[in-house]
C-alpha positions, 0 to 999 in steps of 0.5 A: 563321661568326662569332658575332654580338654586338650592343653597345648603348652610347651613349658612342661611344668605349667602343662602338668600343673594345668593338667592336675587342676583340670583333672581335679575339676573333672576334665579328661586331659590330653596334653602336648607341647607341640603345635603340630601334634595339637592340630592332629589331636584336635582332628582326631579327638572329640574335645570340649575345649582347647587350652592353647599357648600362643608361644609354641616352638614349632607351629605358632598358636595363631596357625594352630587356631586357623587349622582348628577353626578350618575343621570345627568349632571346638572352643579355644581358651588362649594363654598368652604372655603378650600384654598388649590389648591389640595382640589379645584381640588379634587372637580373638579375631582368629577364633579364640573364645577367651584368653588368659594373660600370663602369669595367671591363677590356675584356679581362674583358668579352671573357672574360665574353662568351666564357663566356656564348656557350659556355654558350648553345651547344648541340649540335643533334644529338638522341638519345633517350638525351639526353632525361631526365624527372623527376617522372613526366614533369612536367619533361623535359630534353634535354641535346643540344639544351639544351631543357627542358619542364614539364608538356608545354610548352617553356620558354625559358631563358637560358643561366644559367637552363639551367646552374642547372637542368642542374646541379641535375638531375645529382643530384636531391635533392642540395643544391647551395650557391650557390657550387657553382652559380656554379662549375658555371654560370660557371666563375669567381666574383667577390665578391658574386655568390652572392646573384645566384644567387637572382635566377636561381632566382627567374626559373626558378621563374616559368617552371617552378612552378605556384605559385612561392611554394610551389616543388616543382621547385626547392626551397630548403634553408635554410642550404644552397642549392637542390635539384631536388625531383623524382625522376628517372624510370626 
């Protein structure tokens, strides 16, 4: 079955161009130029990815992201004409998994989309050997299902958040640089992306930590990067 992608872009020619490229890559594509309609489609359809323009005429892209994140963890690839790093990071903090700045190559966007969908696809076959716990059960990670739970409650993570957590959990206590996390999670890197790792870690801490201001699970090492602060059980 083809993976379904929702393209939300108010410029009709660009919307149709993206549809053509994504369909050629094997995706089933829904498309709209309306933020309000996008929210409805995201609630109704089983989507592998949303490609979202931030500059929509009716409902802002930021509001669409907030509504989508309130009901699920479908990956979001943001399209933005906003050049400043602060604005791009704001989108990531709202829950975007990646961003592309206009103008862009449709081929690059398709490669980014494929990478995000691959990261978000898990093997549904579960086994006890795939469940690993840390900190006397405080954190549990199920590799086969790409599920994480903290203090007994399931945590909803975006593919990028999952990738960062899984990378840190491979070697608890080891410091991973931002560049290393990029390579582990993305499989590619580009100028200026290192700082956005901080945005994803900030989102992770909101979901995992009792007090994100004094994190115990994902620790910052000044001048180094991040490490998992809990020991592996067993």
